[in-house]
Backbone as a chain_set.jsonl record, in Angstrom:
{"seq": "MLSDLAALTPPAVVCVAFLIGVGIFLRHQLGPKQESAEDEYTDDISGDSGIPHTERSGSATSHDRGEG", "coords": {"N": [[-2.405, -39.389, -35.191], [-1.703, -36.709, -35.475], [-4.209, -35.527, -35.397], [-4.864, -35.867, -32.758], [-3.098, -34.132, -31.471], [-4.048, -31.756, -32.542], [-6.486, -31.592, -31.302], [-5.747, -31.002, -28.751], [-4.747, -28.453, -28.869], [-6.437, -26.026, -28.476], [-7.086, -26.16, -25.593], [-4.445, -26.025, -24.643], [-3.611, -23.498, -25.482], [-5.339, -21.876, -23.992], [-4.483, -22.568, -21.436], [-1.826, -21.627, -21.429], [-2.306, -18.891, -21.785], [-3.659, -18.368, -19.403], [-1.648, -18.935, -17.496], [0.202, -16.946, -18.146], [-1.313, -14.7, -17.49], [-1.609, -15.1, -14.696], [1.064, -14.889, -13.963], [1.612, -12.195, -14.625], [-0.194, -10.913, -12.913], [0.768, -11.701, -10.36], [3.308, -10.587, -10.449], [2.669, -7.909, -10.506], [1.372, -7.613, -8.018], [3.302, -8.435, -6.144], [5.458, -6.912, -6.696], [7.749, -4.065, -6.416], [6.622, -1.498, -4.257], [4.828, 1.413, -5.164], [4.763, 4.946, -4.619], [1.808, 6.095, -3.309], [-1.213, 8.108, -3.413], [-2.385, 7.968, -0.919], [-0.272, 7.702, 0.837], [0.681, 10.232, 1.195], [-0.624, 11.547, 3.199], [-0.203, 12.317, 6.553], [-1.585, 12.083, 8.876], [-2.388, 10.59, 11.962], [-4.252, 7.863, 12.112], [-4.472, 5.548, 13.439], [-5.845, 4.575, 15.591], [-4.843, 4.419, 18.126], [-5.351, 6.311, 19.979], [-7.65, 5.763, 21.312], [-11.102, 5.476, 22.41], [-13.069, 8.343, 22.325], [-14.11, 10.038, 25.27], [-17.403, 10.327, 26.462], [-19.75, 12.768, 27.698], [-21.546, 11.602, 29.31], [-21.634, 9.743, 32.173], [-21.299, 6.765, 34.102], [-22.58, 3.465, 34.809], [-23.748, 0.682, 32.821], [-27.213, 0.426, 32.079], [-29.831, -1.418, 33.773], [-31.226, -2.806, 31.862], [-29.342, -3.047, 29.786], [-27.505, -4.751, 30.935], [-28.807, -7.12, 30.941], [-30.626, -7.616, 32.873], [-33.898, -7.698, 34.175]], "CA": [[-1.596, -38.746, -34.179], [-1.796, -35.265, -35.67], [-5.541, -35.087, -34.961], [-4.832, -35.805, -31.298], [-2.432, -32.878, -31.119], [-4.942, -30.661, -32.926], [-7.539, -31.517, -30.3], [-5.172, -30.448, -27.524], [-4.27, -27.089, -29.089], [-7.209, -24.978, -27.776], [-6.835, -26.123, -24.152], [-3.069, -25.598, -24.382], [-3.568, -22.042, -25.658], [-6.007, -21.295, -22.83], [-3.609, -22.793, -20.292], [-0.696, -20.702, -21.536], [-2.822, -17.544, -21.533], [-3.95, -18.286, -17.973], [-0.383, -18.862, -16.772], [0.762, -15.612, -18.389], [-2.105, -13.776, -16.679], [-1.243, -15.293, -13.294], [2.398, -14.325, -13.8], [1.514, -10.73, -14.644], [-0.873, -10.511, -11.683], [1.671, -11.856, -9.223], [4.388, -9.601, -10.58], [2.105, -6.618, -10.117], [1.065, -7.61, -6.598], [4.481, -8.655, -5.324], [6.522, -6.025, -7.131], [8.049, -2.942, -5.525], [5.486, -0.603, -4.039], [4.995, 2.783, -5.629], [4.194, 5.956, -3.733], [0.426, 6.368, -3.682], [-1.761, 9.343, -2.859], [-2.688, 7.747, 0.492], [0.942, 7.838, 1.62], [0.999, 11.636, 1.394], [-1.265, 12.024, 4.41], [0.56, 11.876, 7.717], [-2.446, 12.053, 10.055], [-2.396, 9.309, 12.65], [-5.596, 7.334, 12.276], [-4.252, 4.161, 13.813], [-6.769, 4.179, 16.641], [-4.152, 4.291, 19.398], [-5.827, 7.317, 20.919], [-8.773, 5.207, 22.052], [-12.433, 5.997, 22.161], [-13.255, 9.594, 23.067], [-15.065, 9.932, 26.366], [-18.604, 11.147, 26.352], [-20.059, 13.467, 28.932], [-22.393, 10.732, 30.111], [-20.85, 8.806, 32.956], [-22.115, 5.807, 34.818], [-22.526, 2.119, 34.265], [-24.845, 0.304, 31.95], [-28.5, 0.302, 32.748], [-30.189, -2.803, 34.057], [-31.63, -3.424, 30.601], [-28.135, -3.368, 29.039], [-26.822, -5.863, 31.586], [-29.628, -8.306, 30.794], [-31.515, -7.746, 34.018], [-35.213, -7.105, 34.055]], "C": [[-1.704, -37.223, -34.269], [-3.156, -34.733, -35.225], [-5.619, -35.011, -33.445], [-4.182, -34.509, -30.815], [-3.305, -31.675, -31.446], [-6.062, -30.5, -31.903], [-7.028, -30.891, -28.999], [-4.741, -28.986, -27.659], [-5.108, -26.035, -28.362], [-7.022, -24.997, -26.256], [-5.419, -25.677, -23.811], [-2.941, -24.088, -24.504], [-4.213, -21.353, -24.452], [-5.127, -21.435, -21.591], [-2.437, -21.821, -20.3], [-1.154, -19.276, -21.26], [-3.114, -17.349, -20.043], [-2.659, -18.144, -17.177], [0.297, -17.509, -16.952], [0.011, -14.574, -17.542], [-1.774, -13.881, -15.198], [0.134, -14.688, -13.021], [2.383, -12.808, -13.758], [0.857, -10.224, -13.363], [0.058, -10.596, -10.484], [2.817, -10.853, -9.275], [3.901, -8.219, -10.142], [1.887, -6.548, -8.609], [2.308, -7.69, -5.721], [5.646, -7.743, -5.691], [6.765, -4.907, -6.14], [6.858, -1.991, -5.447], [5.817, 0.79, -4.535], [4.316, 3.717, -4.64], [2.769, 6.253, -4.201], [-0.041, 7.656, -3.018], [-2.066, 9.184, -1.375], [-1.458, 7.958, 1.372], [1.303, 9.295, 1.905], [0.432, 12.168, 2.701], [-0.544, 11.445, 5.617], [-0.287, 11.835, 8.977], [-2.452, 10.652, 10.645], [-3.838, 8.878, 12.86], [-5.522, 5.877, 12.711], [-5.206, 3.689, 14.895], [-6.1, 4.02, 17.985], [-4.677, 5.279, 20.434], [-7.035, 6.836, 21.703], [-10.086, 5.848, 21.672], [-12.601, 7.28, 22.959], [-14.342, 9.415, 24.127], [-16.258, 10.828, 26.098], [-18.872, 11.802, 27.688], [-20.915, 12.615, 29.847], [-21.518, 9.744, 30.873], [-21.797, 7.869, 33.679], [-22.043, 4.454, 34.137], [-23.725, 1.861, 33.375], [-26.138, 0.197, 32.746], [-28.82, -1.162, 32.971], [-30.622, -3.517, 32.793], [-30.41, -3.844, 29.78], [-27.41, -4.566, 29.633], [-27.609, -7.159, 31.47], [-30.536, -8.552, 31.957], [-32.841, -7.11, 33.68], [-35.854, -7.183, 32.757]], "O": [[-1.786, -36.539, -33.249], [-3.248, -33.61, -34.728], [-6.355, -34.188, -32.901], [-4.656, -33.874, -29.873], [-3.304, -30.686, -30.713], [-6.531, -29.387, -31.667], [-7.806, -30.315, -28.238], [-4.403, -28.35, -26.66], [-4.526, -25.197, -27.673], [-6.816, -23.935, -25.669], [-5.211, -25.017, -22.793], [-2.236, -23.461, -23.713], [-3.688, -20.359, -23.951], [-5.042, -20.509, -20.785], [-2.1, -21.252, -19.261], [-0.46, -18.528, -20.571], [-2.844, -16.283, -19.49], [-2.584, -17.314, -16.271], [0.9, -16.985, -16.015], [0.624, -13.683, -16.953], [-1.668, -12.863, -14.513], [0.35, -14.056, -11.987], [3.072, -12.203, -12.937], [1.294, -9.225, -12.791], [0.128, -9.665, -9.682], [3.239, -10.333, -8.242], [4.626, -7.464, -9.494], [2.187, -5.528, -7.988], [2.353, -7.07, -4.659], [6.702, -7.8, -5.061], [6.066, -4.806, -5.132], [6.185, -1.722, -6.443], [6.929, 1.286, -4.355], [3.406, 3.318, -3.914], [2.554, 6.62, -5.356], [0.65, 8.219, -2.169], [-2.013, 10.166, -0.635], [-1.589, 8.353, 2.531], [2.141, 9.566, 2.766], [0.952, 13.137, 3.254], [-0.304, 10.24, 5.695], [0.244, 11.574, 10.057], [-2.513, 9.658, 9.922], [-4.558, 9.451, 13.678], [-6.399, 5.075, 12.39], [-5.352, 2.482, 15.088], [-6.732, 3.525, 18.918], [-4.466, 5.096, 21.633], [-7.404, 7.471, 22.691], [-10.169, 6.649, 20.741], [-12.304, 7.303, 24.154], [-15.347, 8.737, 23.909], [-16.129, 11.936, 25.576], [-18.28, 11.425, 28.699], [-20.997, 12.885, 31.045], [-20.748, 8.996, 30.27], [-22.978, 8.174, 33.839], [-21.514, 4.32, 33.034], [-24.595, 2.715, 33.204], [-26.128, -0.091, 33.943], [-28.157, -2.043, 32.423], [-30.406, -4.721, 32.663], [-30.439, -4.895, 29.14], [-26.765, -5.321, 28.905], [-27.109, -8.209, 31.872], [-31.168, -9.606, 32.03], [-32.897, -6.1, 32.98], [-36.973, -6.697, 32.591]]}, "num_chains": 1, "name": "protein.A"}
């Protein structure tokens, strides 16, 4: 009986270490957010301003539309 328990010890140790690692990872990921350097910048880069217009106006060429 004792030899059976001895055979299960290494996998049990690995399992416990894995569960501790998962717990630490989740705590880090789901914990309260800290102020990062990216939050200091207030420039709006959300893309709401749209695509800037170019000076070239007109529709697509016949090649772009799949004609010809």
